[in-house]
FITI-17918 format. One record per residue (C-alpha): residue number from 1; residue in three letters; x, y, z. Coordinates in pm, 1 decimal, decimal comma, padded with zeros to 6 digits. Layout:
% residues N
    n  res         X         Y         Z
  NUM  Ala         X         Y         Z
...
END
This chain:
% residues 388
    n  res         X         Y         Z
    1  Met   09758,3   17688,0   12206,8
    2  Ala   09874,4   17878,3   12516,0
    3  Phe   10234,3   17961,8   12604,8
    4  Ser   10384,1   18117,0   12915,6
    5  Arg   10536,7   18462,0   12870,2
    6  Arg   10859,1   18345,6   13032,0
    7  Gly   10886,1   18050,1   12796,7
    8  Leu   10810,2   18261,4   12491,0
    9  Leu   11071,0   18520,8   12573,2
   10  Ala   11329,2   18252,9   12637,0
   11  Lys   11239,8   18087,9   12303,6
   12  Ile   11283,2   18413,2   12114,7
   13  Leu   11592,4   18549,4   12283,0
   14  Gly   11753,2   18219,9   12373,9
   15  Leu   11803,0   18340,8   12729,4
   16  Gly   11672,3   18229,1   13064,9
   17  Ile   11502,8   18554,6   13139,5
   18  Ala   11272,4   18539,3   13440,8
   19  Gly   10961,4   18753,0   13460,1
   20  Ala   10826,7   19018,1   13232,3
   21  Ile   11029,6   19308,5   13106,0
   22  Gly   10905,3   19619,7   13281,0
   23  Phe   11003,8   19947,8   13436,3
   24  Glu   11026,0   19953,3   13814,2
   25  Gly   10934,2   20263,7   14010,5
   26  His   11177,9   20368,7   14281,6
   27  Ala   10981,1   20444,8   14598,0
   28  Leu   11136,7   20635,8   14882,7
   29  Ala   11170,3   20461,7   15215,1
   30  Thr   10969,5   20701,9   15430,3
   31  Pro   10732,1   20993,9   15370,1
   32  Lys   10984,5   21224,5   15539,1
   33  Ala   11254,6   21149,5   15286,6
   34  Ala   11340,1   21409,7   15025,3
   35  Leu   11102,2   21395,5   14732,5
   36  Pro   11247,0   21278,7   14398,4
   37  Lys   11329,3   21567,5   14171,1
   38  Val   11129,8   21622,6   13855,1
   39  Ser   11132,2   21904,7   13604,0
   40  Pro   10820,2   22121,8   13643,7
   41  Pro   10772,5   22337,3   13334,9
   42  Asp   10608,3   22638,1   13496,1
   43  His   10616,0   22606,5   13874,0
   44  Asp   10785,0   22805,7   14144,4
   45  Leu   11006,3   22540,1   14304,6
   46  Asn   11010,5   22735,4   14630,4
   47  Thr   10633,1   22722,2   14677,1
   48  Phe   10515,4   22389,3   14821,1
   49  Phe   10187,2   22292,1   14984,2
   50  His   10180,0   21975,7   15192,4
   51  Val   09833,0   21820,1   15174,5
   52  Thr   09841,6   21716,3   15540,2
   53  Gln   09848,0   22086,3   15630,8
   54  Phe   09506,3   22109,8   15466,2
   55  Gly   09369,9   21813,8   15664,2
   56  Ala   09440,8   21515,4   15435,9
   57  Arg   09502,8   21192,6   15631,1
   58  Gly   09600,2   20925,5   15380,7
   59  Asp   09478,3   20646,3   15607,1
   60  Gly   09278,8   20459,5   15340,2
   61  His   08946,5   20540,6   15508,5
   62  His   08872,1   20911,8   15534,3
   63  Asp   08755,2   21121,6   15238,9
   64  Asp   09057,0   21337,3   15149,5
   65  Thr   08900,3   21500,7   14842,6
   66  Gln   08845,9   21849,2   14982,8
   67  Pro   09183,2   21888,7   15157,2
   68  Ile   09371,0   21787,1   14842,7
   69  Gln   09150,0   22003,7   14620,4
   70  Asp   09209,6   22299,6   14853,0
   71  Ala   09584,6   22242,5   14826,8
   72  Leu   09561,5   22225,7   14445,2
   73  Asp   09362,1   22547,6   14423,6
   74  Gln   09602,8   22727,4   14655,0
   75  Ala   09904,5   22603,4   14460,8
   76  Ala   09752,3   22712,3   14129,4
   77  Arg   09740,3   23074,3   14248,3
   78  Val   10119,7   23088,2   14274,5
   79  His   10224,5   22816,5   14025,8
   80  Gly   10319,5   22595,3   14319,1
   81  Thr   10344,5   22222,6   14392,1
   82  Ile   10140,1   22007,0   14627,0
   83  Leu   10326,8   21737,2   14817,6
   84  Ile   10150,2   21411,4   14901,1
   85  Pro   10327,5   21179,7   15147,3
   86  Gln   10319,9   20803,7   15174,8
   87  Gly   09969,2   20668,2   15228,6
   88  Thr   09640,9   20583,0   15057,8
   89  Phe   09431,6   20894,1   15003,7
   90  Met   09065,1   20819,1   14934,5
   91  Val   08919,1   21075,9   14694,3
   92  Arg   08641,1   21155,5   14455,2
   93  Thr   08721,2   21349,4   14136,8
   94  Leu   09004,9   21599,1   14177,0
   95  Thr   08991,0   21894,7   13935,6
   96  Ile   09331,4   21989,5   13797,3
   97  Pro   09405,1   22356,6   13718,6
   98  Ser   09695,1   22492,7   13514,7
   99  Tyr   10047,9   22543,8   13641,7
  100  Val   10055,4   22309,0   13938,4
  101  Gly   10279,0   22025,3   14044,0
  102  Ile   10136,5   21711,7   14203,6
  103  Gln   10414,7   21513,7   14364,9
  104  Gly   10417,8   21200,3   14576,6
  105  Val   10704,0   20989,6   14711,3
  106  Gly   10680,9   20697,5   14468,3
  107  Met   10464,2   20448,5   14282,2
  108  Gly   10274,7   20233,0   14528,3
  109  Gln   10382,0   20459,6   14815,4
  110  Thr   10160,8   20758,7   14745,1
  111  Val   09822,9   20624,0   14628,8
  112  Leu   09520,6   20829,7   14524,3
  113  Lys   09225,4   20588,9   14527,6
  114  Leu   08867,4   20646,6   14416,8
  115  Ile   08607,6   20619,2   14690,6
  116  Ala   08356,9   20338,3   14634,9
  117  Gly   08053,0   20454,5   14441,8
  118  Ser   08225,0   20764,0   14296,1
  119  Arg   08137,2   20666,4   13935,9
  120  His   08361,8   20941,7   13799,4
  121  Asp   08718,4   21010,7   13687,3
  122  Leu   08995,3   21028,6   13943,1
  123  Leu   09182,9   21326,6   13791,6
  124  Lys   09007,1   21558,3   13546,3
  125  Thr   09115,9   21894,8   13411,4
  126  Gln   08923,2   22215,4   13451,8
  127  Ala   08661,7   22276,2   13179,3
  128  Phe   08724,6   21935,3   13022,1
  129  Asp   08359,1   21883,0   12931,3
  130  Thr   08336,4   22215,9   12748,2
  131  Leu   08674,7   22186,6   12570,1
  132  Thr   08672,7   21827,4   12448,4
  133  Gly   08586,8   21798,8   12080,2
  134  Thr   08621,0   22174,7   12017,8
  135  Asn   08973,4   22186,3   11866,8
  136  Ser   09045,2   22472,5   12106,6
  137  Ile   09396,7   22607,2   12164,2
  138  Asn   09305,2   22656,9   12529,9
  139  Gly   09330,8   22392,7   12799,4
  140  Val   09508,9   22309,0   13121,0
  141  Ala   09882,5   22364,1   13077,6
  142  Gly   10207,5   22336,1   13266,8
  143  Val   10116,6   22051,6   13504,5
  144  Thr   10365,4   21808,0   13656,9
  145  Leu   10238,1   21472,4   13784,8
  146  Ala   10505,1   21263,0   13952,2
  147  Asn   10585,5   20972,3   14183,3
  148  Leu   10244,1   20830,0   14266,5
  149  Thr   09977,7   20569,4   14187,3
  150  Leu   09620,6   20637,3   14072,9
  151  Asp   09386,4   20351,4   14168,8
  152  Gly   09029,5   20338,2   14035,3
  153  Asn   08896,2   20086,0   14288,0
  154  Arg   08709,7   19932,4   13995,2
  155  Asp   08545,1   19655,9   14196,5
  156  His   08339,6   19928,7   14364,7
  157  Asn   08311,9   20184,0   14081,0
  158  Pro   08131,2   20114,5   13752,1
  159  Ala   08288,7   20409,8   13566,0
  160  Gly   08585,1   20643,3   13564,3
  161  Trp   08918,1   20722,8   13395,1
  162  Gly   09240,6   20755,4   13590,3
  163  Leu   09327,3   21080,7   13413,9
  164  Arg   09109,1   21268,3   13166,5
  165  Arg   09248,4   21596,7   13046,6
  166  Tyr   09229,5   21856,2   12771,2
  167  Gly   09558,3   22040,7   12773,5
  168  Tyr   09921,2   22059,2   12678,4
  169  Arg   10281,5   22075,4   12799,1
  170  Trp   10259,5   21836,2   13091,3
  171  Val   10538,3   21641,6   13258,9
  172  Ile   10426,5   21295,7   13375,9
  173  Glu   10699,5   21098,2   13550,1
  174  Asn   10705,8   20775,9   13753,5
  175  Val   10327,2   20738,7   13760,0
  176  Glu   10112,8   20423,2   13775,7
  177  Ile   09744,6   20411,4   13673,4
  178  Arg   09552,3   20095,1   13756,7
  179  His   09210,8   19940,8   13825,4
  180  Met   09003,4   20206,3   13647,7
  181  Ala   08654,7   20106,1   13532,2
  182  Thr   08651,5   20300,3   13201,2
  183  Gly   09017,6   20329,3   13103,8
  184  Gly   09358,9   20446,2   13216,7
  185  Ile   09437,9   20779,2   13044,9
  186  Tyr   09240,6   20989,4   12798,6
  187  Thr   09430,0   21293,5   12675,0
  188  Glu   09327,5   21547,0   12409,5
  189  Tyr   09438,0   21873,9   12254,1
  190  Gly   09352,0   22060,8   11935,5
  191  Val   09520,3   22043,8   11597,2
  192  Ala   09684,9   22387,1   11611,5
  193  Thr   10038,4   22448,8   11733,2
  194  Lys   10046,4   22674,6   12036,1
  195  Arg   10338,6   22871,7   12173,2
  196  Thr   10334,1   23030,4   12515,2
  197  Ala   10421,6   23392,5   12581,3
  198  Asp   10781,0   23289,6   12657,6
  199  Gly   10808,5   23092,7   12333,0
  200  Asp   10770,2   22742,6   12474,9
  201  Met   10571,6   22482,4   12282,5
  202  Met   10282,9   22252,5   12365,8
  203  Glu   10440,8   21905,8   12366,6
  204  Asp   10416,3   21673,3   12666,9
  205  Ser   10704,4   21483,1   12822,1
  206  Trp   10632,3   21143,6   12986,2
  207  Met   10880,1   20908,4   13148,2
  208  Asp   10843,5   20580,9   13341,9
  209  Val   10466,7   20547,7   13321,7
  210  Arg   10278,3   20219,4   13366,2
  211  Val   09908,6   20170,3   13292,3
  212  His   09755,1   19832,7   13372,2
  213  Asp   09455,5   19625,5   13474,1
  214  Asn   09195,8   19879,1   13361,5
  215  Ser   08849,4   19776,7   13239,8
  216  Gly   08895,8   19961,2   12911,9
  217  Pro   09183,8   20087,7   12695,4
  218  Gly   09514,3   20168,2   12857,8
  219  Ile   09578,8   20505,0   12691,0
  220  Ile   09391,8   20702,9   12425,9
  221  Asn   09612,4   20984,4   12297,6
  222  His   09428,4   21256,5   12105,4
  223  Gly   09693,8   21518,6   12176,4
  224  Pro   09898,9   21721,5   12217,9
  225  His   10092,0   21624,3   11908,7
  226  Asp   10467,9   21562,6   11887,2
  227  Ser   10489,9   21458,8   12251,7
  228  Arg   10782,9   21257,0   12390,2
  229  Val   10720,0   20932,3   12577,4
  230  Val   10998,5   20718,7   12727,7
  231  Asn   10969,8   20388,8   12920,0
  232  Leu   10598,3   20319,9   12886,6
  233  Leu   10455,1   19990,4   13013,3
  234  Val   10090,6   19911,5   12926,2
  235  Tyr   09944,1   19571,6   13010,8
  236  Ala   09635,2   19370,5   13104,3
  237  Asn   09387,7   19636,1   12991,0
  238  Gln   09048,8   19542,9   12848,3
  239  Gly   09095,9   19716,5   12515,0
  240  His   09391,3   19842,8   12311,6
  241  Gly   09713,4   19917,6   12497,1
  242  Leu   09802,2   20255,4   12340,9
  243  Val   09588,8   20436,4   12081,5
  244  Val   09738,3   20733,6   11895,4
  245  Glu   09485,5   20921,3   11680,0
  246  Tyr   09450,0   21230,7   11464,0
  247  Gln   09129,1   21379,3   11325,3
  248  Pro   09142,9   21696,7   11111,8
  249  Ala   08988,3   22001,7   11278,6
  250  Gln   08917,2   21797,3   11594,0
  251  Phe   09227,6   21672,5   11775,0
  252  Asn   09586,4   21572,3   11708,2
  253  Gly   09781,5   21302,3   11889,5
  254  Ala   10011,7   21238,2   11593,6
  255  Gly   10387,1   21272,6   11586,4
  256  Met   10444,7   21087,3   11913,7
  257  Ile   10810,4   21005,0   11979,2
  258  Leu   10791,2   20671,5   12162,7
  259  Thr   11099,2   20504,3   12312,4
  260  Asn   11107,7   20177,0   12509,8
  261  Tyr   10744,3   20071,5   12488,2
  262  His   10614,6   19736,7   12611,1
  263  Ala   10252,0   19623,0   12571,1
  264  Tyr   10117,1   19281,9   12669,4
  265  Trp   09803,4   19099,7   12784,7
  266  Asn   09573,8   19368,4   12643,3
  267  Thr   09247,2   19240,9   12492,8
  268  Gly   09289,4   19464,9   12185,9
  269  Val   09614,8   19535,8   12001,0
  270  Gly   09927,9   19648,8   12178,2
  271  Leu   09971,3   19966,1   11970,6
  272  Tyr   09704,3   20122,4   11745,2
  273  Cys   09834,1   20399,0   11518,1
  274  Gln   09575,4   20620,4   11353,0
  275  Gly   09820,2   20906,6   11394,2
  276  Thr   10191,5   20892,2   11318,2
  277  Val   10425,9   20737,0   11574,1
  278  Phe   10805,4   20748,7   11563,2
  279  Gly   10901,7   20458,1   11784,8
  280  Ser   11219,1   20276,1   11882,9
  281  Met   11247,2   19959,8   12093,1
  282  Val   10879,0   19872,8   12064,9
  283  Glu   10772,0   19540,2   12216,0
  284  Ala   10419,2   19402,6   12172,2
  285  Glu   10342,0   19051,5   12293,8
  286  Ser   10051,3   18834,6   12399,7
  287  Asn   09782,2   19085,0   12303,0
  288  Ala   09452,5   18927,2   12199,3
  289  Glu   09382,5   19113,7   11870,7
  290  Gly   09735,4   19169,5   11743,9
  291  Gly   10066,3   19334,7   11813,4
  292  Ile   10066,3   19660,6   11612,8
  293  Leu   09797,4   19802,0   11383,8
  294  Leu   09892,6   20078,6   11139,5
  295  Ala   09589,5   20271,4   11016,4
  296  Thr   09774,5   20578,7   10891,2
  297  Pro   10075,2   20666,7   10671,5
  298  Gly   10410,3   20785,3   10798,1
  299  Cys   10490,5   20565,3   11098,3
  300  Val   10850,6   20476,7   11176,6
  301  Leu   10903,6   20180,2   11409,5
  302  Thr   11250,2   20037,6   11470,6
  303  Gly   11380,6   19776,8   11710,1
  304  Leu   11051,5   19589,0   11690,1
  305  Leu   10996,5   19276,7   11897,7
  306  Val   10643,9   19156,9   11820,7
  307  Tyr   10557,1   18805,9   11927,9
  308  Ala   10304,8   18563,0   12079,4
  309  Asn   10004,3   18781,0   12005,2
  310  Gly   09693,9   18565,9   12014,2
  311  Thr   09866,0   18276,7   12189,1
  312  Ala   09781,2   18359,2   12549,8
  313  Asn   09404,9   18327,0   12492,5
  314  Asn   09391,2   18127,6   12168,1
  315  Thr   09270,1   18414,4   11947,3
  316  Lys   09357,3   18486,5   11583,8
  317  Ala   09608,7   18768,1   11594,4
  318  Ser   09873,7   18899,1   11356,8
  319  Gly   10199,6   19061,2   11459,5
  320  Leu   10210,3   19369,6   11235,2
  321  Ile   09888,8   19474,1   11057,3
  322  Val   09937,7   19725,2   10775,8
  323  Gly   09624,3   19922,0   10689,0
  324  Thr   09258,3   19845,1   10746,2
  325  Pro   08970,8   19792,2   10501,2
  326  Gln   08894,9   20164,2   10536,8
  327  Thr   09243,7   20318,3   10557,7
  328  Ala   09579,0   20251,6   10391,8
  329  Ala   09923,7   20277,4   10545,8
  330  Gly   10227,0   20398,5   10351,4
  331  Asp   10545,5   20607,0   10370,3
  332  Gly   10661,1   20406,9   10672,1
  333  Tyr   10979,6   20238,1   10786,4
  334  Phe   10987,1   19922,3   11001,8
  335  Ser   11265,5   19697,2   11130,0
  336  Gly   11300,8   19424,2   11386,9
  337  Gln   11172,5   19077,0   11474,3
  338  Ile   10816,5   18948,6   11438,1
  339  Gln   10752,5   18588,8   11532,6
  340  Gly   10536,4   18338,6   11711,2
  341  Asn   10206,0   18519,2   11651,6
  342  Ser   09900,8   18298,8   11611,9
  343  Gln   09810,8   18413,4   11257,7
  344  Glu   10028,4   18606,0   11007,5
  345  Gln   10347,5   18764,1   11130,9
  346  Val   10282,2   19050,1   10885,6
  347  Lys   09935,6   19110,6   10745,1
  348  Ile   09915,7   19363,7   10460,7
  349  Val   09558,7   19486,4   10428,1
  350  Gln   09616,6   19816,6   10240,3
  351  Asp   09965,5   19933,6   10148,1
  352  Ser   09946,0   20281,7   09993,5
  353  Gly   10311,2   20275,5   09887,3
  354  Asn   10662,2   20386,5   09980,7
  355  Asn   10687,1   20159,6   10283,3
  356  Val   11034,0   20026,4   10361,0
  357  Ala   11068,8   19725,7   10588,8
  358  Asp   11350,0   19494,8   10696,0
  359  Leu   11198,7   19227,1   10920,3
  360  Ala   11303,1   18890,8   11059,1
  361  Leu   10998,5   18663,3   11063,6
  362  Lys   10937,4   18322,9   11219,5
  363  Ala   10607,3   18135,3   11218,7
  364  Trp   10643,0   17861,1   11477,2
  365  Val   10286,1   17851,4   11611,6
  366  Pro   10087,8   17572,5   11439,7
  367  Gly   09858,8   17716,8   11170,1
  368  Ser   10039,9   18052,3   11150,3
  369  Ser   10218,0   18199,2   10846,8
  370  Leu   10490,8   18448,0   10766,5
  371  Trp   10282,8   18705,8   10583,2
  372  Ser   09974,0   18771,0   10375,2
  373  Gly   09846,8   19043,1   10143,3
  374  Thr   09985,3   19233,6   09845,7
  375  Pro   10256,1   19500,5   09887,9
  376  Asn   10230,3   19818,2   09684,9
  377  Gly   10472,5   19822,7   09392,7
  378  Ser   10651,3   20128,6   09529,9
  379  Ser   10712,3   19968,3   09870,0
  380  Ala   11021,3   19764,6   09959,1
  381  Trp   10933,3   19483,7   10199,0
  382  Arg   11222,9   19259,1   10294,7
  383  Met   11125,5   18952,6   10496,4
  384  Asn   11411,7   18736,0   10621,1
  385  Gly   11646,5   18908,5   10376,4
  386  Thr   11426,6   18853,5   10070,8
  387  Lys   11220,1   19120,4   09898,0
  388  Ile   10856,1   19021,5   09849,5
END
């Protein structure tokens, strides 16, 4: 049974809300306007390199790879920032060094687009292939990526991520990643905590990021751990929306602080937690395999709105899935509304104990149910005000 997203949201909230909830980028009117301010962690704000001075055209036809790469390399020498005006800049893989800023004028206004037949990632950090999987404390650090769109041109490229990096302490702000053939973002860093010479730490800071319509997962986060993410919109990806994972002695994406997250129309689950996530205002709807899957202890998710998963494409999907056949989930706290999912609203597969939940459940899709599974005796699950 299929439902429209507008109708579902109106049913749940009792409001005539038009369109999907999202986060709109604010593009500047002209390329000559002042660039929006961001907060570069390590850059000299007085050192800017305009890519047109290096020969980039941004006309949607010419290959601008080398001019933009030259600007990046020059900026890296002085911890500077490259400025990319309004336009569509056709590129092959751009290699990102440490301590640079990459700044456009707005989502959909500054577009970096993969050239047809590139078959590679759009942005990739230096030494990624040698660092990934090594648990190294090294990596590309201190990068700011702001006010632009990354477009994978997937109809003409069989492979490629929008951003693939091994590194830490990035600022990503007002960025859109779309139409990639492999996936939107893959990010990784080692398990260890690293402090810089000036005492700063390794966590990322992301704000107003949207990742959509990629032929693979939206985001795979393997680090750095304890990063802060605000206003993240992930939809219509062919895989999970957001994957947060931790593997001992390999990588660590755990400890993510996630605020205002919305995932929908993904062919996997909206949020897959194999590393801890501390989330507030988390919305997962109309994903094919489920809303949220917890495959690790210690997650805290409040302000949940999980609904209509499995209804858009008539699949069997639960709202909140606790544990897997291989891994148990415990020591968590969950609150909010879960309703209108095509199977169970809450599915307890393995509860390892000490979970606390206060959830409002409604099963109004034919054939669905409120919950299934057996809670651990040390957990306190309250469904519609009643402990189960």
